[in-house]
C-alpha positions as semicolon CSV with decimal commas, in nm:
position;residue;x (nm);y (nm);z (nm)
1;M;-1,870;-7,048;2,060
2;P;-1,659;-6,751;2,002
3;E;-1,793;-6,488;1,783
4;R;-1,634;-6,458;1,431
5;K;-1,677;-6,179;1,167
6;S;-1,654;-6,289;0,809
7;G;-1,415;-6,116;0,576
8;G;-1,667;-5,945;0,342
9;P;-1,617;-5,616;0,153
10;T;-1,494;-5,318;0,370
11;G;-1,519;-4,934;0,325
12;F;-1,407;-4,627;0,490
13;V;-1,571;-4,270;0,552
14;A;-1,315;-3,963;0,510
15;L;-1,415;-3,645;0,682
16;H;-1,274;-3,320;0,527
17;A;-1,279;-2,973;0,691
18;Q;-1,208;-2,677;0,486
19;G;-0,900;-2,506;0,598
20;E;-0,884;-2,155;0,724
21;A;-0,735;-1,888;0,478
22;R;-0,396;-1,745;0,569
23;W;-0,370;-1,379;0,590
24;T;-0,099;-1,129;0,581
25;R;-0,009;-0,994;0,932
26;R;-0,173;-0,667;1,009
27;D;0,149;-0,514;1,123
28;Y;0,382;-0,245;0,947
29;A;0,671;-0,507;0,854
30;G;0,403;-0,741;0,701
31;L;0,217;-0,503;0,505
32;A;0,529;-0,353;0,390
33;R;0,686;-0,690;0,290
34;E;0,376;-0,852;0,132
35;G;0,237;-0,517;-0,013
36;F;0,498;-0,266;-0,121
37;M;0,788;-0,513;-0,161
38;R;0,599;-0,804;-0,336
39;N;0,274;-0,666;-0,487
40;P;0,320;-0,433;-0,806
41;I;-0,023;-0,273;-0,732
42;V;0,058;-0,152;-0,383
43;H;0,405;-0,071;-0,501
44;R;0,314;0,168;-0,746
45;S;0,011;0,308;-0,557
46;V;0,229;0,419;-0,264
47;R;0,500;0,544;-0,500
48;L;0,242;0,740;-0,700
49;I;0,089;0,916;-0,397
50;S;0,405;0,983;-0,218
51;E;0,605;1,104;-0,503
52;T;0,313;1,308;-0,634
53;A;0,241;1,463;-0,286
54;S;0,631;1,530;-0,199
55;A;0,668;1,728;-0,533
56;I;0,411;2,008;-0,431
57;P;0,573;2,293;-0,301
58;W;0,513;2,446;0,042
59;L;0,387;2,804;0,121
60;L;0,426;3,004;0,443
61;Y;0,184;3,241;0,572
62;E;0,202;3,500;0,871
63;G;-0,161;3,589;0,879
64;A;-0,273;3,680;0,545
65;T;0,063;3,749;0,426
66;E;0,286;3,511;0,228
67;L;0,650;3,483;0,336
68;G;0,894;3,404;0,060
69;D;1,204;3,359;0,291
70;H;1,180;3,216;0,629
71;A;1,387;2,975;0,846
72;L;1,080;2,715;0,853
73;L;1,083;2,717;0,481
74;D;1,453;2,648;0,476
75;L;1,403;2,374;0,722
76;F;1,156;2,191;0,484
77;E;1,387;2,242;0,210
78;R;1,674;2,040;0,380
79;P;1,528;1,865;0,697
80;N;1,853;1,682;0,787
81;E;2,220;1,618;0,614
82;R;2,073;1,282;0,469
83;Q;1,785;1,391;0,293
84;A;1,658;1,673;0,075
85;G;1,296;1,798;0,129
86;G;1,136;1,583;-0,140
87;S;1,272;1,258;-0,027
88;F;1,190;1,356;0,339
89;M;0,826;1,414;0,253
90;E;0,800;1,113;0,027
91;A;0,905;0,888;0,294
92;L;0,682;1,046;0,538
93;Y;0,385;0,997;0,314
94;G;0,481;0,630;0,256
95;H;0,482;0,568;0,639
96;L;0,132;0,731;0,646
97;L;0,013;0,490;0,366
98;L;0,164;0,175;0,492
99;S;0,140;0,218;0,861
100;G;-0,137;0,470;0,921
101;N;0,123;0,649;1,145
102;A;0,424;0,898;1,074
103;Y;0,681;0,996;1,348
104;V;0,879;1,309;1,315
105;E;1,144;1,417;1,558
106;M;1,315;1,758;1,567
107;V;1,648;1,762;1,707
108;E;1,807;2,084;1,834
109;A;2,154;2,063;1,641
110;G;2,320;2,374;1,824
111;G;2,371;2,720;1,744
112;G;2,009;2,773;1,648
113;A;2,019;2,502;1,389
114;R;1,739;2,237;1,389
115;E;1,709;1,908;1,204
116;L;1,398;1,696;1,111
117;H;1,415;1,304;1,129
118;L;1,163;1,032;1,047
119;L;1,131;0,735;1,296
120;R;1,035;0,401;1,148
121;P;0,684;0,307;1,257
122;D;0,753;-0,054;1,366
123;R;1,016;0,079;1,603
124;V;0,800;0,338;1,785
125;A;0,523;0,273;2,072
126;V;0,325;0,553;2,203
127;A;0,360;0,617;2,579
128;S;0,043;0,760;2,783
129;D;-0,013;0,893;3,109
130;A;-0,264;0,773;3,379
131;S;-0,541;0,925;3,206
132;G;-0,463;0,771;2,871
133;W;-0,331;1,067;2,692
134;P;-0,022;1,027;2,485
135;T;0,258;1,191;2,618
136;A;0,584;1,067;2,453
137;L;0,729;0,813;2,203
138;D;0,924;0,515;2,289
139;Y;1,190;0,451;2,022
140;R;1,395;0,130;2,021
141;E;1,652;0,027;1,782
142;G;1,835;-0,298;1,835
143;G;1,917;-0,278;2,218
144;A;1,895;0,090;2,249
145;R;1,583;0,257;2,396
146;R;1,506;0,626;2,439
147;R;1,188;0,829;2,506
148;I;1,115;1,144;2,318
149;A;0,856;1,375;2,437
150;L;0,572;1,470;2,209
151;G;0,526;1,835;2,130
152;L;0,836;2,081;2,150
153;S;1,064;2,196;2,402
154;D;1,429;2,343;2,429
155;Q;1,568;1,976;2,349
156;G;1,337;1,929;2,064
157;G;1,044;1,674;2,052
158;A;0,840;1,476;1,824
159;A;0,501;1,469;1,639
160;H;0,274;1,194;1,553
161;L;0,090;1,216;1,243
162;T;-0,205;0,949;1,194
163;L;-0,477;0,858;0,953
164;F;-0,829;0,810;1,114
165;H;-0,876;0,486;1,300
166;P;-1,234;0,416;1,436
167;L;-1,115;0,167;1,715
168;D;-0,788;0,305;1,833
169;D;-0,714;0,611;2,017
170;H;-0,328;0,624;1,965
171;Y;-0,261;0,457;1,617
172;G;-0,377;0,535;1,290
173;F;-0,524;0,300;1,034
174;P;-0,344;0,211;0,709
175;P;-0,535;0,208;0,390
176;L;-0,367;-0,115;0,283
177;E;-0,532;-0,301;0,572
178;A;-0,860;-0,224;0,439
179;A;-0,760;-0,394;0,113
180;L;-0,581;-0,711;0,289
181;I;-0,841;-0,967;0,145
182;A;-0,769;-0,808;-0,204
183;L;-0,391;-0,803;-0,158
184;D;-0,365;-1,156;-0,040
185;T;-0,600;-1,284;-0,323
186;H;-0,369;-1,091;-0,579
187;N;-0,049;-1,220;-0,439
188;A;-0,199;-1,591;-0,395
189;A;-0,306;-1,547;-0,783
190;G;0,048;-1,487;-0,882
191;R;0,197;-1,760;-0,674
192;W;-0,059;-2,013;-0,819
193;N;0,036;-1,899;-1,167
194;K;0,395;-1,925;-1,117
195;A;0,355;-2,293;-0,955
196;L;0,120;-2,386;-1,256
197;L;0,404;-2,289;-1,495
198;D;0,658;-2,468;-1,289
199;N;0,449;-2,779;-1,315
200;S;0,444;-2,807;-1,690
201;A;0,166;-2,526;-1,708
202;R;-0,090;-2,807;-1,626
203;P;-0,305;-2,858;-1,328
204;S;-0,223;-3,155;-1,109
205;G;-0,422;-3,480;-1,187
206;A;-0,420;-3,855;-1,090
207;L;-0,328;-4,176;-1,296
208;V;-0,593;-4,445;-1,237
209;Y;-0,499;-4,810;-1,281
210;A;-0,819;-4,996;-1,381
211;P;-0,709;-5,330;-1,531
212;K;-0,991;-5,531;-1,693
213;D;-0,895;-5,864;-1,510
214;G;-0,860;-5,697;-1,159
215;G;-0,541;-5,664;-0,958
216;N;-0,312;-5,397;-0,861
217;L;0,023;-5,253;-0,948
218;S;0,304;-5,397;-0,792
219;D;0,542;-5,197;-0,555
220;D;0,825;-5,197;-0,828
221;Q;0,575;-5,096;-1,102
222;F;0,443;-4,826;-0,850
223;D;0,776;-4,678;-0,781
224;R;0,892;-4,711;-1,151
225;L;0,578;-4,515;-1,283
226;K;0,616;-4,238;-1,018
227;A;0,991;-4,178;-1,109
228;E;0,889;-4,154;-1,465
229;L;0,639;-3,895;-1,401
230;E;0,867;-3,673;-1,164
231;E;1,180;-3,697;-1,422
232;G;0,982;-3,690;-1,754
233;Y;0,680;-3,468;-1,727
234;S;0,725;-3,221;-1,427
235;G;0,902;-2,881;-1,472
236;A;0,850;-2,593;-1,672
237;T;1,107;-2,700;-1,950
238;R;0,876;-3,020;-2,006
239;A;0,560;-2,827;-2,057
240;G;0,350;-2,977;-2,326
241;R;0,528;-3,308;-2,344
242;P;0,259;-3,607;-2,426
243;L;0,201;-3,864;-2,138
244;L;0,235;-4,216;-2,273
245;L;0,028;-4,457;-2,091
246;E;-0,021;-4,845;-2,115
247;G;-0,196;-5,122;-1,968
248;G;-0,517;-4,986;-1,815
249;L;-0,368;-4,660;-1,695
250;D;-0,601;-4,350;-1,749
251;W;-0,507;-3,976;-1,659
252;K;-0,771;-3,788;-1,450
253;A;-0,733;-3,400;-1,409
254;M;-0,800;-3,297;-1,043
255;G;-0,702;-2,944;-1,062
256;L;-0,934;-2,654;-1,177
257;T;-0,849;-2,485;-1,493
258;P;-0,774;-2,099;-1,480
259;K;-1,114;-2,048;-1,686
260;D;-1,297;-2,241;-1,384
261;M;-1,122;-2,005;-1,147
262;D;-1,173;-1,703;-1,374
263;F;-0,807;-1,628;-1,304
264;I;-0,747;-1,315;-1,506
265;E;-1,068;-1,127;-1,340
266;A;-0,998;-1,246;-1,017
267;K;-0,660;-1,053;-1,050
268;H;-0,815;-0,744;-1,203
269;S;-1,084;-0,728;-0,934
270;A;-0,844;-0,754;-0,647
271;S;-0,618;-0,499;-0,830
272;R;-0,922;-0,267;-0,823
273;D;-0,989;-0,314;-0,458
274;I;-0,635;-0,234;-0,368
275;A;-0,646;0,095;-0,586
276;L;-0,978;0,193;-0,436
277;A;-0,838;0,160;-0,079
278;F;-0,542;0,393;-0,184
279;G;-0,765;0,629;-0,383
280;V;-0,571;0,576;-0,720
281;P;-0,795;0,573;-1,024
282;P;-0,748;0,212;-1,197
283;M;-0,662;0,388;-1,538
284;L;-0,353;0,541;-1,382
285;L;-0,218;0,196;-1,282
286;G;-0,301;0,013;-1,609
287;I;-0,584;-0,200;-1,458
288;P;-0,846;-0,264;-1,731
289;G;-1,226;-0,231;-1,650
290;D;-1,439;0,008;-1,464
291;N;-1,263;0,304;-1,610
292;T;-1,531;0,583;-1,532
293;Y;-1,317;0,870;-1,667
294;A;-1,358;1,011;-1,998
295;N;-0,972;1,031;-2,057
296;Y;-0,637;0,997;-1,884
297;Q;-0,651;1,364;-1,798
298;E;-0,969;1,344;-1,608
299;A;-0,848;1,055;-1,401
300;N;-0,533;1,244;-1,336
301;R;-0,727;1,541;-1,199
302;A;-0,944;1,331;-0,998
303;F;-0,621;1,180;-0,841
304;Y;-0,511;1,510;-0,738
305;R;-0,828;1,645;-0,611
306;L;-0,977;1,349;-0,418
307;T;-0,632;1,176;-0,291
308;V;-0,320;1,388;-0,313
309;L;-0,424;1,732;-0,206
310;P;-0,626;1,618;0,097
311;L;-0,343;1,414;0,221
312;V;-0,106;1,734;0,175
313;A;-0,355;1,951;0,343
314;R;-0,404;1,754;0,652
315;T;-0,016;1,692;0,672
316;A;0,019;2,072;0,633
317;K;-0,194;2,159;0,908
318;D;-0,051;1,878;1,162
319;L;0,297;2,033;1,080
320;S;0,181;2,370;1,125
321;A;0,026;2,309;1,471
322;W;0,336;2,128;1,581
323;L;0,638;2,332;1,423
324;A;0,483;2,700;1,379
325;P;0,509;2,792;1,778
326;A;0,882;2,740;1,766
327;F;0,942;2,971;1,474
328;G;0,693;3,257;1,560
329;S;0,335;3,322;1,618
330;G;0,074;3,340;1,338
331;L;0,261;3,123;1,088
332;R;0,076;2,850;0,873
333;L;0,206;2,610;0,641
334;W;0,005;2,551;0,297
335;Y;0,072;2,400;-0,029
336;D;0,102;2,581;-0,350
337;A;-0,168;2,453;-0,596
338;D;-0,058;2,697;-0,875
339;Q;0,233;2,491;-0,931
340;V;0,059;2,164;-0,971
341;E;0,084;2,054;-1,344
342;G;-0,199;1,829;-1,335
343;L;-0,433;2,100;-1,228
344;A;-0,349;2,343;-1,491
345;G;-0,671;2,291;-1,675
346;E;-0,883;2,384;-1,382
347;R;-0,638;2,708;-1,329
348;D;-0,703;2,803;-1,689
349;A;-1,079;2,764;-1,685
350;L;-1,083;2,989;-1,348
351;W;-0,882;3,245;-1,503
352;T;-1,081;3,264;-1,814
353;R;-1,429;3,290;-1,602
354;L;-1,264;3,572;-1,398
355;R;-1,143;3,777;-1,698
356;A;-1,515;3,764;-1,836
357;A;-1,632;3,880;-1,489
358;D;-1,666;4,261;-1,562
359;F;-1,846;4,324;-1,233
360;L;-1,537;4,242;-1,039
361;S;-1,239;4,497;-1,006
362;E;-0,873;4,377;-1,063
363;D;-0,786;4,340;-0,692
364;E;-1,099;4,130;-0,648
365;K;-1,010;3,908;-0,914
366;R;-0,658;3,875;-0,767
367;E;-0,797;3,786;-0,424
368;A;-1,039;3,519;-0,587
369;V;-0,724;3,317;-0,715
370;G;-0,510;3,373;-0,411
371;Y;-0,284;3,683;-0,500
372;P;-0,263;4,005;-0,288
373;P;-0,398;4,329;-0,416
374;R;-0,160;4,540;-0,622
375;G;-0,002;4,811;-0,443
């Protein structure tokens, strides 16, 4: 006799695997688009650092002598016809913060005139010799390609400024990449909140049909119920509308509430991680919690000392090493800390201590604050 199986109760097993998280691409375009252009914390951090750093005046020294009028200072005052010195340096610092790299090209304009231009990091590739040492920059724009030698010559040249990268010999490491998890968490929290508002400000759920006498909904009943839910209860304009149920229907919430997800604290934690990567005190960005500074003035002073001035100092040294030989020997670029308004309290305290130091002569006091002796 052929084997027959009786039609008893059946069931099934569903196997689920947790999906991988989707991360922002680790290139300049991805970090700029998802960070600077779509995230308010990144946008404000980059602008705060770059605008503050670009407002610090430059000084030029020849040995220990400060030069008040020089062609190199004029070049930084007006690098090219399109940009003034402040906007040029703001863009340079922005490239460093978002890419970890900044590329500057000097062009000989004829008649002894020189211009400085920035190259967008995603259009530049570093070319190296057979030994692996970088020798030139390959710049592409559309279908055009050209090679620019690193250093300076009679035809100009380029400089490559980088932030420290522990695993790359040629390219720098952007601060935003260290906070990539926090960036994606912050952006995802914003998208989740927007989707929640668009869906009646309620988490998703399911209608359960459990009639007392058994049976299932017919196809027409199922289609009508689905259409009524979509037309009458979804969308931000229908938020809070009561759901009318009948005949064995019950609503079961399936999504987590903002309280369960700790929504607000998750956003603040991600914001603090982003601010930490850039070196910006959370107080300056309006992020609550973890404010370890006594007041706003202390946070602002720490921001200058720990973030802005080190960035300006390393940039000044890199640009001095690149440009100074073309303008004369013994030249050195530096910044004028006395013109930084955020450090006025420190400067006043230093002058007060020096005035009380009777064991120092006037020239020694002037030297201690960076001024040359009289006469």
